[in-house]
N, C-alpha and C positions, 0 to 999 in steps of 0.2 A: 640503718632497714636494708636490705635486701631485695631483690629482682625475685620471680619467681620463677622456678628452677630450669633449669635447664640443661637437658641432655646430652650427652659431645657423644662424633661419634666412632664407632673401634676403629685403629689406624693398625695397618696388618700388621705392627708389631706384638700392637694387642690381642689381636685375635689370634698370634703364636702363645700368647703370655698363657693368655685361657685355659691353651693346654698344661701349661706348669699350673695354676689357679684350682685344676678339680683336682689333680693328682693334690698337690699341701693344700687341699680347702679343713681339714683339720688343724692345722698355725692356726687357721681364723678363729675356726670353734671352739678348739681347749681352751682359745689364750684366758690368762684372769687378768677380768676388768678391772679395776679400778674404781671405786666407786666416787664420783665430786658431788662437790657442795649443792644446793635448791640456789636457785637463779646464775649462776656455769658453768661456762662452756669453757671443754677444753681444746687449751691453741696448741700453734709446732708457730715456730716464728723460722721463717725461709725470708736469708735473700735477697734481694733488689738483685734483678725485675720477676725472680723463681715462682714468686708470689701470685704476679699477679698476668705469669703464663698462665696458670693456675685458674684464674679468674675468669678465662678469657676463652680457656678451651686448646691452647696451647700444649700445655703440658699433664700428661695426665699418669703420671707416672710422679714420684718421691724416691728417690731410693736416701735409705740407711741402710746402716753397720745395727742395727735393731730393734725390733718388734716394736712397735708405740700399745701395741694392748690394750687396746679397743675392740668393740662390738665390732663385727661386718655394721648395727644398723645404726652406730653412735655421731652422733657430730662432729666434726673437728673447726677450731678454728683454725684459718691461718694467715697469717699476722709474716706482711712484706715488713725489712730492714734491709737498712743499709750497713751491717759489720755481721762475720760472722761472728757469737758467742764462744769460742774455745774455754773457757774456764770453767766450772760448777759454777750455780751463785751469780751468773756472767749475765747481767741485761745491760737493754733498748730502750730507753723513751725516749723514742723516734722509731716505735712500728704501731706501721696500720694495718687493722682485719683488711683484705683483702676479700673472703671468702664462706664461706662452707663449706665446707665438703664431708664425706667419706669414708674412709679407709673398707673398701671390701673382701681388697685377699692382699696376704705378706706372701712371696714369694722370692722366688732367686730372680737376681738382675740377671738377667743373659746381654747381649748383646747387639742381637735386633732387638731392644728398648729402650736405647740412645737415641733415640726422638719422639718416641714415645715421655721421656725424662728430661728434654731436653739438654743431655748430658753432650760434650762431650771431650771427658776418659772414660773408660771401662775398666774393671775388677772386680775379679773375683772375688763372691763373697760377702758383698754386699745387698739386701736386699730390696726391692721393688714393690713401693705398697702402691695398688690400683685405688686415685681414686673417683670417686662416682659420686649422682648429685651431685653436681654441684654449683652453688648459689654467691652469684659473684654479690659483698655489700657493695654497696650506687651510695652515696659517696663514701668513701673509704675514712674507716672511723681511726685515729689516735688510740694505742695499746699499749700497753710495754711490751718487749720483749727477752724474751725469757729461754734458756736453755732446756731442753727434751720441750715431753708436754706436760705443762700443769694449765694451769687458771685460770676466769679472764670471768669479772663481773658480766652476763648476760645484758643486764642493764645500758653499758653501753651503747649495745648495738641499734638498742630503740631508741 
């Protein structure tokens, strides 16, 4: 189960990002979303401790090279695991569901985003996924971690 929704205040980097969000809103609105099965939730694996940082509101941006293909109103389960999943089909059975979020916008990752992303390096060409509506999963629930966005049985969270 997860606790009530906690809204996170925006940092200066996020406010600066709003300018980019307005210009690139078409990215989120024109994405093709993929349907998912009933009683499942889409999930994203994130290496420890970044998942916990999302759950507590410290990390408000996820940085990836690819578009998530999610609608801004679609829930995404954050699964924290202990290792990077490099190869296609790579999985980690030691994942923990730590939060449910929404990706409300996708925009270019800029240097000013470093703190909001809890990042320690910057590279041009990456995308910043703006995370909102953060709902921590307490206590964390064991869930399989996999590459990309994948489906998890929503019944595991209740």
